[in-house]
C-alpha positions as CSV (number, residue, x, y, z in Angstrom):
1,M,13.4,-8.6,25.3
2,H,16.2,-9.7,23.4
3,D,16.0,-13.1,23.5
4,A,13.0,-12.4,20.7
5,A,14.5,-9.9,18.4
6,I,16.2,-11.5,15.5
7,T,19.9,-12.2,15.9
8,F,22.3,-10.3,13.8
9,G,25.9,-11.8,11.9
10,P,26.8,-13.7,9.0
11,A,24.3,-15.9,9.5
12,L,21.4,-13.4,8.5
13,V,23.0,-12.1,5.6
14,A,23.0,-16.0,4.4
15,V,19.4,-16.6,5.2
16,L,18.7,-13.2,3.2
17,V,20.8,-13.9,0.4
18,L,19.6,-17.3,0.0
19,F,15.3,-16.8,0.1
20,T,16.3,-13.9,-2.6
21,A,18.0,-15.8,-5.0
22,A,15.2,-18.5,-4.5
23,G,12.8,-16.3,-5.1
24,A,14.6,-14.8,-7.9
25,V,15.0,-18.9,-9.3
26,V,11.7,-19.8,-8.7
27,V,9.6,-16.8,-10.8
28,R,11.8,-17.3,-13.8
29,W,12.3,-20.5,-13.7
30,G,8.3,-20.4,-13.2
31,G,7.3,-18.4,-15.7
32,L,5.9,-15.7,-13.4
33,G,7.8,-12.7,-14.9
34,Q,11.2,-11.7,-14.4
35,G,13.6,-13.0,-12.0
36,R,15.9,-10.0,-11.6
37,A,12.8,-7.8,-10.3
38,V,13.5,-9.6,-7.2
39,L,16.8,-9.1,-6.8
40,V,15.7,-5.3,-7.2
41,A,14.0,-5.6,-4.9
42,A,15.7,-7.8,-2.3
43,V,18.7,-5.1,-3.3
44,R,16.2,-2.0,-2.6
45,A,14.6,-2.6,0.4
46,V,18.1,-3.5,2.4
47,A,20.1,0.2,1.0
48,Q,16.3,1.8,1.6
49,L,16.3,1.1,5.6
50,A,19.6,1.4,5.8
51,V,19.3,5.4,4.9
52,V,16.3,5.1,6.4
53,S,17.8,4.0,10.1
54,L,20.5,6.4,9.3
55,V,17.8,9.7,9.5
56,I,15.2,9.0,11.4
57,T,16.5,9.3,14.6
58,A,17.0,13.3,13.4
59,V,13.5,13.0,11.3
60,L,11.7,12.0,15.1
61,R,13.2,14.6,16.6
62,S,11.5,17.6,15.0
63,A,8.0,17.7,13.8
64,A,8.9,19.7,10.5
65,L,11.5,17.3,9.3
66,T,8.7,14.4,10.8
67,G,5.9,16.6,8.0
68,L,8.9,16.9,5.6
69,F,9.2,13.0,5.7
70,V,5.9,11.4,5.6
71,L,5.3,14.2,2.6
72,L,8.4,12.8,0.9
73,M,6.7,9.1,1.7
74,F,3.7,10.0,0.2
75,T,5.5,11.2,-3.2
76,I,7.2,8.3,-3.4
77,A,3.4,6.1,-2.7
78,A,1.8,8.1,-5.6
79,V,5.1,7.5,-8.4
80,T,5.1,4.5,-7.4
81,S,1.5,3.9,-8.0
82,A,1.3,6.3,-11.0
83,R,4.6,3.6,-12.6
84,R,2.6,1.3,-12.0
85,V,-1.0,2.0,-13.5
86,G,2.0,2.6,-17.1
87,T,2.2,6.7,-17.3
88,W,4.1,9.7,-15.8
89,A,0.3,11.2,-16.6
90,N,-1.2,9.5,-13.9
91,L,0.4,10.9,-11.1
92,P,-2.2,13.8,-10.4
93,W,-4.5,10.8,-10.0
94,T,-2.9,8.2,-8.5
95,A,-1.6,10.7,-5.9
96,L,-5.4,12.2,-5.0
97,A,-6.1,8.5,-5.3
98,I,-4.1,8.1,-2.4
99,A,-5.0,11.0,-0.4
100,A,-8.6,10.5,-0.5
101,G,-7.4,7.3,1.4
102,V,-5.3,8.4,3.6
103,A,-6.5,12.4,4.8
104,P,-9.2,11.7,6.5
105,V,-8.1,8.3,8.2
106,L,-5.0,10.2,10.0
107,A,-7.7,13.2,10.3
108,V,-9.8,11.4,12.4
109,V,-6.9,9.3,14.5
110,L,-5.2,12.8,15.0
111,A,-7.9,14.3,16.4
112,A,-9.9,12.1,18.0
113,G,-6.4,11.9,20.2
114,V,-6.3,8.1,19.5
115,V,-2.2,8.5,18.4
116,P,-0.9,11.1,20.3
117,P,0.5,14.0,17.6
118,K,4.1,12.9,18.2
119,P,6.4,11.9,15.3
120,I,7.4,8.4,17.0
121,A,3.8,7.8,16.0
122,V,3.0,9.2,13.6
123,V,5.8,8.2,11.0
124,P,4.7,4.6,11.6
125,I,1.2,4.8,11.7
126,A,0.8,7.0,8.1
127,G,3.7,5.0,6.6
128,I,1.3,2.3,7.1
129,V,-1.9,3.7,6.0
130,I,-0.2,5.6,3.0
131,G,1.4,2.3,2.0
132,G,-2.1,0.6,1.9
133,A,-3.4,2.8,0.2
134,M,-0.8,2.8,-1.9
135,T,-1.1,-0.7,-3.3
136,A,-5.0,-0.8,-3.4
137,T,-5.2,2.4,-6.1
138,S,-2.6,0.2,-7.8
139,Q,-4.3,-2.8,-7.8
140,S,-7.3,-1.8,-8.5
141,S,-6.2,0.9,-11.9
142,R,-4.8,-2.6,-12.9
143,R,-8.1,-4.6,-12.1
144,A,-10.0,-2.0,-13.7
145,L,-8.6,-0.7,-17.3
146,D,-7.3,-4.8,-17.6
147,E,-11.4,-5.6,-17.7
148,L,-11.7,-2.6,-20.0
149,K,-9.7,-3.7,-22.3
150,S,-11.0,-7.6,-22.5
151,R,-14.8,-6.5,-22.0
152,H,-14.2,-3.3,-24.6
153,G,-16.9,-5.7,-26.7
154,E,-19.6,-4.9,-24.0
155,Y,-19.1,-1.3,-23.0
156,E,-19.1,-0.6,-26.5
157,A,-22.2,-2.0,-26.9
158,A,-23.9,-0.7,-23.5
159,L,-22.8,2.4,-25.3
160,A,-25.3,2.2,-28.4
161,L,-28.5,1.6,-25.7
162,G,-27.4,5.1,-24.8
163,F,-25.3,4.9,-21.4
164,L,-22.9,7.2,-21.1
165,P,-19.3,6.6,-21.4
166,R,-18.5,7.2,-17.4
167,P,-21.4,4.6,-16.3
168,A,-20.6,2.5,-19.4
169,A,-17.3,2.1,-18.1
170,L,-18.1,1.7,-14.2
171,E,-20.8,-1.0,-15.2
172,I,-18.0,-3.1,-16.8
173,C,-15.5,-1.9,-14.1
174,R,-16.4,-2.3,-10.7
175,P,-17.5,-4.9,-9.9
176,S,-13.0,-6.4,-10.8
177,A,-11.2,-2.9,-9.2
178,G,-13.5,-4.4,-6.0
179,H,-11.3,-6.7,-5.6
180,A,-8.2,-5.4,-4.4
181,L,-9.5,-4.7,-1.2
182,I,-9.8,-8.5,-1.0
183,P,-6.0,-9.1,0.6
184,A,-6.6,-6.3,3.0
185,L,-10.4,-8.1,4.2
186,D,-8.4,-11.3,4.7
187,Q,-6.0,-9.7,6.7
188,T,-8.5,-8.6,8.7
189,R,-10.5,-10.8,9.1
190,T,-8.3,-13.7,10.0
191,V,-5.3,-11.4,12.3
192,G,-4.5,-13.2,15.8
193,L,-5.4,-16.6,13.7
194,V,-3.3,-17.0,10.9
195,T,-0.6,-14.2,11.5
196,L,0.1,-11.1,13.9
197,P,1.1,-8.3,12.1
198,G,4.2,-6.1,12.3
199,A,2.9,-3.3,14.5
200,Y,1.0,-5.9,17.4
201,V,4.3,-7.3,17.1
202,G,6.5,-3.9,16.7
203,V,4.2,-2.8,20.5
204,L,4.8,-6.1,22.0
205,L,8.2,-5.3,21.4
206,G,8.8,-2.1,22.4
207,G,7.1,-3.0,26.4
208,A,3.5,-2.4,25.7
209,G,0.8,-5.9,27.1
210,P,-1.1,-7.9,24.9
211,I,-3.7,-6.0,25.0
212,E,-2.3,-2.7,24.4
213,A,-0.4,-4.3,21.1
214,G,-4.1,-6.1,20.6
215,L,-6.2,-2.2,20.3
216,T,-3.2,-0.8,18.0
217,Q,-3.4,-3.8,15.8
218,V,-7.4,-3.1,15.1
219,L,-7.2,0.7,15.2
220,V,-4.2,-0.8,12.3
221,L,-6.7,-2.5,10.1
222,I,-9.8,-0.9,10.2
223,G,-8.0,2.1,9.9
224,L,-6.4,0.3,6.2
225,L,-9.4,-0.9,5.1
226,A,-11.3,2.5,5.4
227,A,-8.4,4.6,3.5
228,E,-7.9,1.6,1.0
229,A,-12.0,1.8,0.2
230,V,-12.4,4.9,-0.5
231,S,-8.9,4.6,-2.6
232,I,-10.5,2.3,-4.8
233,L,-13.4,4.3,-5.1
234,V,-11.6,7.2,-5.7
235,T,-9.6,5.3,-8.5
236,V,-12.6,3.1,-10.1
237,Q,-14.6,7.2,-10.8
238,F,-11.2,8.5,-12.4
239,V,-10.6,5.5,-14.7
240,A,-14.5,5.7,-16.0
241,A,-13.5,8.9,-16.1
242,G,-10.6,8.5,-18.5
243,K,-8.4,10.2,-15.5
244,L,-6.1,7.4,-15.7
245,S,-5.1,5.1,-18.1
246,R,-1.7,3.3,-19.7
247,A,0.2,4.4,-22.5
248,G,-1.2,4.0,-25.9
């Protein structure tokens, strides 16, 4: 089992530094954005995972602490998505959009007994689903708002034809926002052929067999699809209703 794990040591540190520097340079000199963002993201990932690694053992010993930890993950996801859209005023709406996708999926898998109500099982599943819903909410809202801005003339034309504001906005932004589901669709379609995602590898490294690992990964991927689809749908409705917007 140890042969399959990553080897820790100076070589790992050097590789991480090399990848971070390379990503920052490519983003900066390729005109793709600010290279500093790559550096900050890498440093934050290291720091956050270090803290989580220190507290996760205590969290997993208590159902109450597990619930608080999941709530913390959800809160950070909602804040991150609100900031990605552009203004703190979006926070209640991004939280609702993420919750709309996450809550039913977690409720179903726990109620059906396919995921045991144990901290060691709930935390990773909740984290994966919350993370997917967060990304879907951020991407769909940005796509929808960009589309409404670039096609504002068409929106006004729809109003002139008698459309109400919300249906007019939906006609413009709904198709583009739906593209936010493409990464989840592609990952599900190509699982096992292009990639072996983290849940599959993690269950294997935990000592389970390939079939059990495969079933776990299928549950995660299809649950993600359902959660992200609902979050995108709710997000588009919020954008069309003027609840989600950019500053100014």
